[in-house]
Backbone as a printed PyTorch tensor [residue, N CA C, xyz], in Angstrom:
tensor([[[  0.8400,  -1.1790,   0.0000],
         [  0.0000,   0.0000,   0.0000],
         [  0.8830,   1.2390,   0.0000]],

        [[  0.4090,   2.2590,  -0.6580],
         [  1.1890,   3.4850,  -0.7240],
         [  0.8630,   4.4020,   0.4490]],

        [[  1.7430,   5.3490,   0.6980],
         [  1.5890,   6.2480,   1.8330],
         [  0.4990,   7.2890,   1.6180]],

        [[  0.0750,   7.5360,   0.3770],
         [ -0.9640,   8.5520,   0.1520],
         [ -2.3490,   8.0680,   0.5810]],

        [[ -2.5230,   6.7740,   0.8130],
         [ -3.8030,   6.2630,   1.2920],
         [ -3.8190,   6.1020,   2.8120]],

        [[ -2.6760,   6.3710,   3.4850],
         [ -2.5760,   6.2310,   4.9340],
         [ -3.2400,   7.4300,   5.6170]],

        [[ -4.1300,   7.1620,   6.5780],
         [ -4.7940,   8.2270,   7.3220],
         [ -4.6750,   7.9440,   8.8170]],

        [[ -4.7730,   8.9890,   9.6190],
         [ -4.7340,   8.8270,  11.0680],
         [ -6.1340,   8.9690,  11.6180]],

        [[ -6.3760,   8.2960,  12.7220],
         [ -7.6580,   8.3990,  13.4160],
         [ -7.4240,   9.1000,  14.7450]],

        [[ -8.1800,  10.1760,  14.9760],
         [ -8.0070,  11.0140,  16.1580],
         [ -9.2200,  10.8760,  17.0620]],

        [[ -8.9970,  10.7300,  18.3540],
         [-10.0720,  10.5930,  19.3320],
         [-10.8620,  11.8950,  19.4070]],

        [[-12.1830,  11.7970,  19.3930],
         [-13.0200,  12.9900,  19.4510],
         [-13.0970,  13.5650,  20.8600]],

        [[-12.7770,  12.7700,  21.8750],
         [-12.8450,  13.2380,  23.2720],
         [-11.5670,  13.9800,  23.6690]],

        [[-10.4120,  13.3050,  23.5610],
         [ -9.1620,  13.8960,  24.0530],
         [ -8.2820,  14.4630,  22.9410]],

        [[ -8.5410,  14.1130,  21.6770],
         [ -7.7500,  14.6300,  20.5650],
         [ -6.4610,  13.8660,  20.3320]],

        [[ -6.2750,  12.7410,  20.9810],
         [ -5.0780,  11.9320,  20.8390],
         [ -5.1380,  11.1400,  19.5370]],

        [[ -4.0330,  11.1090,  18.7810],
         [ -3.9670,  10.3230,  17.5460],
         [ -3.4920,   8.9220,  17.9020]],

        [[ -4.3970,   7.9400,  17.7930],
         [ -4.1110,   6.5940,  18.2820],
         [ -3.8980,   5.5670,  17.1870]],

        [[ -4.5990,   5.6820,  16.0630],
         [ -4.6140,   4.6130,  15.0690],
         [ -4.2680,   5.1510,  13.6870]],

        [[ -3.6770,   4.2740,  12.8670],
         [ -3.4100,   4.5510,  11.4640],
         [ -4.1600,   3.5080,  10.6540]],

        [[ -4.7390,   3.9300,   9.5290],
         [ -5.4770,   3.0050,   8.6870],
         [ -5.3380,   3.4350,   7.2330]],

        [[ -5.6750,   2.5350,   6.3310],
         [ -5.6490,   2.8190,   4.9030],
         [ -7.0610,   3.0830,   4.4130]],

        [[ -7.1900,   3.9560,   3.4190],
         [ -8.4930,   4.3260,   2.8890],
         [ -8.4000,   4.4310,   1.3640]],

        [[ -9.3750,   3.8420,   0.6750],
         [ -9.4560,   3.9560,  -0.7690],
         [-10.1280,   5.2930,  -1.0870]],

        [[ -9.3420,   6.2730,  -1.5130],
         [ -9.8590,   7.6190,  -1.7330],
         [-10.7430,   7.7270,  -2.9680]],

        [[-10.6590,   6.7490,  -3.8720],
         [-11.5200,   6.7750,  -5.0560],
         [-12.9480,   6.3540,  -4.7180]],

        [[-13.0990,   5.4260,  -3.7720],
         [-14.4300,   4.9200,  -3.4250],
         [-15.0620,   5.6730,  -2.2620]],

        [[-14.2530,   6.0910,  -1.2900],
         [-14.7790,   6.7540,  -0.0950],
         [-14.3860,   8.2260,  -0.1430]],

        [[-15.3560,   9.1050,  -0.3330],
         [-15.0790,  10.5330,  -0.4360],
         [-15.1710,  11.2330,   0.9190]],

        [[-16.0730,  10.7660,   1.8030],
         [-16.2510,  11.4290,   3.0880],
         [-15.1810,  10.9700,   4.0790]],

        [[-15.0680,  11.6820,   5.1890],
         [-14.0830,  11.3480,   6.2100],
         [-14.5330,  10.1270,   7.0050]],

        [[-13.5640,   9.3330,   7.4280],
         [-13.8480,   8.1350,   8.2140],
         [-14.2730,   8.5070,   9.6270]],

        [[-15.1670,   7.7220,  10.1970],
         [-15.6020,   7.8850,  11.5740],
         [-15.8520,   6.4940,  12.1370]],

        [[-14.9600,   6.0310,  13.0130],
         [-15.0320,   4.6870,  13.5640],
         [-15.0440,   4.7480,  15.0840]],

        [[-15.6760,   3.7750,  15.6970],
         [-15.6870,   3.6790,  17.1510],
         [-14.5790,   2.7140,  17.5610]],

        [[-13.5580,   3.2410,  18.2600],
         [-12.3880,   2.4610,  18.6500],
         [-12.0850,   2.7110,  20.1220]],

        [[-11.2110,   1.8860,  20.6860],
         [-10.8070,   2.0410,  22.0820],
         [ -9.6670,   3.0500,  22.1740]],

        [[ -9.8260,   4.0490,  23.0310],
         [ -8.7870,   5.0460,  23.2690],
         [ -8.0500,   4.6780,  24.5500]],

        [[ -6.7300,   4.4450,  24.4830],
         [ -6.0070,   4.0710,  25.6980],
         [ -5.8910,   5.2140,  26.7040]],

        [[ -5.9350,   6.4520,  26.2510],
         [ -5.8460,   7.5870,  27.1660],
         [ -7.1580,   7.7870,  27.9240]],

        [[ -8.3000,   7.6830,  27.2330],
         [ -9.6190,   7.8210,  27.8680],
         [-10.0540,   6.5430,  28.5700]],

        [[ -9.4710,   5.4120,  28.1490],
         [ -9.8030,   4.0750,  28.6660],
         [-11.2630,   3.6870,  28.4150]],

        [[-11.8400,   4.1750,  27.3050],
         [-13.1990,   3.8170,  26.8960],
         [-13.2480,   3.7260,  25.3800]],

        [[-14.3530,   3.2110,  24.8770],
         [-14.5840,   3.2080,  23.4400],
         [-15.1920,   4.5550,  23.0580]],

        [[-14.5260,   5.2700,  22.1640],
         [-14.9890,   6.5820,  21.7190],
         [-14.9650,   6.6350,  20.2020]],

        [[-15.5870,   7.6520,  19.6530],
         [-15.5950,   7.8570,  18.2070],
         [-14.2560,   8.4630,  17.7990]],

        [[-13.6320,   7.8710,  16.7930],
         [-12.3770,   8.3800,  16.2420],
         [-12.6530,   8.8920,  14.8350]],

        [[-12.2550,  10.1250,  14.5710],
         [-12.4480,  10.7570,  13.2710],
         [-11.1350,  10.7950,  12.5130]],

        [[-11.2430,  10.8960,  11.2020],
         [-10.0680,  10.9770,  10.3600],
         [ -9.4100,  12.3460,  10.5330]],

        [[ -8.1060,  12.3320,  10.7470],
         [ -7.3650,  13.5810,  10.9280],
         [ -6.3080,  13.7350,   9.8410]],

        [[ -5.4580,  14.7340,  10.0070],
         [ -4.3930,  14.9670,   9.0550],
         [ -3.2690,  13.9610,   9.2640]],

        [[ -2.5780,  13.6240,   8.1730],
         [ -1.4720,  12.6880,   8.2440],
         [ -0.2270,  13.4280,   8.7250]],

        [[  0.4650,  12.8820,   9.7210],
         [  1.6870,  13.4740,  10.2380],
         [  2.8570,  12.8040,   9.5550]],

        [[  3.7530,  13.5980,   9.0000],
         [  4.9220,  13.0340,   8.3050],
         [  6.1050,  12.9550,   9.2110]]])
């Protein structure tokens, strides 16, 4: 997989960037929103797609 499809997932509660995932930008136009476990909050929270950090 190429690096241009790599996106970060940011916690909506604390703003911590916890997860990296790949996204097909041709098929999915909107931003990703997944419910994942945040180790800082210690709960399952909604994680939104954020900017990629180089």
